C-alpha positions, 0 to 999 in steps of 0.5 A: 092385627091392628097397630095398637093391638100389635104394640100392646101385645109387645108390651105384654110379652115383655112387661106383663105384670098379671097374666090373669087380667086381659085388661091389665097394661103397661104404658111405655115411658122412654125415661123409665126404659132408659133408666130401667126403673119402675115397670121396666126393671126387667131390663136390668138383666142383659138378656131381657134387655137384648131381646126387648131391643131386638122385637122393638126394632123388629116392630118398627121394621114391620109397621107401616108409618111415616116420621116427621120431626120438628126441631127448634133451637130456643136459644137461637130463636131468641137471639135471631128474633126480638119477639120470637114465637112460642118455640113449642107452637112453632115446632108444632105448626112446622110439624102440622104443615108437614103432615097436612102437606103429606095428606094433600099429596096422597089425597087423604085426610087425617086428624091430630092427637098430641100428649096432653100437658095439662091446664094452661099449656093444653089451651095454648095448643089448642088455640095454636091449632085452631088459628092454622086451621082457620087463618093459615100458617106463618108461611102463608099457607091458606087455611084451605091447605089445612082444612081440606086434609084435617078431619077436625077443626080441634086437636085431640089431647090425651095424657099418657095413662090413656094408653094411645099406641101412638103417642107411646111410640113417638115418645120412644122415637122422638129423642133418639131421632132428634139426636141423630139429626143434630148429629147428621147437621153437625150441630152436636158432637155426642156419642151414640149407644149401640142401641141408638145406632141400630135404632137409626137404621131402621127409623130413617126409612120411615122419614118423610121424603120429597116425592121428587128427589128423596131428600129428608131435610125440610120433608122428615125433619125441620130445624129452625132457625137454619 
């Protein structure tokens, strides 16, 4: 079974609304899941919440994928650089950089999809992607590094309601994993929930690693400014 089909089956098992409609679906939203609101009200029941947590973690363990995180401290960026880059686009560039490095390392090609935020923000992101694809990046990696790895000179942007499995999984992982990195680096002191601790254990092996020493800093995650 394909990744998207497996995630769809997991959602239907836990949150299905109409068992007679084969096209009925649920879009996973981390904020609503955490708050147990909207379509995820069933998670207010401790037993159902535990079952969902267990099955979701099992899904991560049994799914083959790699994680790359890009974290930009907006305040430190403004304080450090007099004319800083747009923090969202800077984070995106570091993310794209590591993704392309991985593709070139394993001699594969791939495309890029991000969640549509609408209007001006989408156009700015498209422009940022094209700039790197055509001219290379801020670290002076040439355009050919990107062009040989990416299948398109255009980024794909999709709204949440389009039910893109990868975007939903990213939405559930990005915040708890950002917290894990910041705690690991001693940048925040914040208590972790029991679920977060369990999630970190199963997600940490999915982080991209150095092919030389297995390190994850600079490979599986990037923090800027350092």
